[in-house]
N, C-alpha and C positions, 0 to 999 in steps of 0.2 A: 454745379450747373453751368452749362456752356453759355457763352454770350452769343446772341444772335448776330449774324454777319451784318454789319452796318452798312456795307456797300452792295445791298441787294440791287439786282437789276430792276429798273423802273419800266413799267409798261405805260406808254403814252397812247391816249385815245383822242384823236382830233374830233371835235364836235361839228355837227352840221349847223347851219344857220338856224334851223327850227329848234335844235337843242339848245343852242346859245341863247335864243329868245326866251325859252322856257326858264333857264337859269336866271336870266336877267329879270324876268317877271317875279320869280320866287325869292330871289336874294337881293336884287338891286345891283348886282355886281356882274361884270362881263368875264366870261371865260372862253378861252378858244380851245381848251383841252383839259382833259382829266389825266392825272398820273397816279398810279398804284404800283406797289411791289407786286410780284407774281402772287405771294401769299395773300395780300389784301384782295386782289382781284379774284382769286379763287374763293375766298370767303363770301364775297358778294355774288358770285355766279352760283356757288353751290354750298350755301351755309349748312353747317352741321346742325342737325336736330337731334336732341336727345329726349327719348321718351322714357318717362318715369312712372 
């Protein structure tokens, strides 16, 4: 089994003030941006759904 490339490029999304406020209200923490690998971002945008 191959190891995943540990140096995957990160995608950084800067948050608007409204988004920052929502995160602050939900978590009590401040965040200026969120970062994902391309794979993580793809999973959140178009999650795979399996029908059984």
